[in-house]
N, C-alpha and C positions, 0 to 999 in steps of 0.2 A: 503492501502498501506505499509505498515512496511515489512522489514526483521529484523527475528529473529534470529541472528545464533545458537547452542543450538549441544555442542559431544555431539554425541548418551552417550558415558561410561558414562554422567550427566543424562541422564532421568531414571529415574525409574519406573513411566508405565505413557500411556498414556486411557485418559478415553474420550468415548463421553460426551457430555455436555445436561442436558435435557432440560432444560430453554432454550439454541443458538442453535437454526436452524441453524445444519454444523459447531456444533463449536465442539472442541475436544478438550482438557486441558493435557499437558503434565505436568506433575510433575515431580522435581528435585531432586538430592541428599541432596540440602541446603532449599526444603522445601516449593519453589518458584513455583507457577502455572503462565501456561503462558497459555489465552485462543488464541486458534483461526480457523478462518472458514475455514475449510480439512471437508476431508471426513473418516471416519473409514477403507474404503475400498482401499483410494490411502494412508494413512499413515501405512496400514500393506504391502502396494506392495512394499511399497520403503523399510522398514527397517523388510522385512519377516526372515534372515537369523540372526539377533540379539534380534527380538522379539517374543513372543510365549502369543496368543491370547486365556488368561485364562479363561475369559467370554465373555460374547455375548454385552459386555458395554467397556471392560478393554484388550489394548495389557501390556505387560510384559516385560522388560528387562531380560532377560535371567541371563543373568551376577550380576543381583542385588538379587536374589533368594538365599535367607537363609535356609527356611526352611519351612515345610508344617501342618498346624495346623486346625481340625475342620473347613473344606473347606474355609480355608483361607493360605493367602502368606505370611508370615514373607520375606519384605524385609532386605533388606542390612543397612539402617538406621534402624531399626525396627519396620515401618512400618509396621502396614497389609492389605492388600486387598481382596476380594471375589474371588472365585476362582470353577467355574463350576463343580460338582463333573463329570462330562463324561473328564476334564481336568486332576483329579485327576497322574494318570501316567506318564502326559506327559512333566506335572512342576518334579515331581519327579526327572525326566533324567537330570533334571537342574543344581539336585544342589546334 
């Protein structure tokens, strides 16, 4: 029953947690991780104009994408996250 407020601009990407049922983790610009109980489908519907599903288990903030290399997305905080090959062209439209 805890409420956490995050600015969309601070979220770099969101991923599903494999070890927590219905768990998703928000990754932020300051490298913190916040895990909550929710579904990727629900989050995707709420954030669909600002985020892109780049992988089966990852939504990435379009505004933080700065590059693409070897099936990985480079984020503005220099972190690399995986990208499905079929999403390569969609990702490249973001930068």
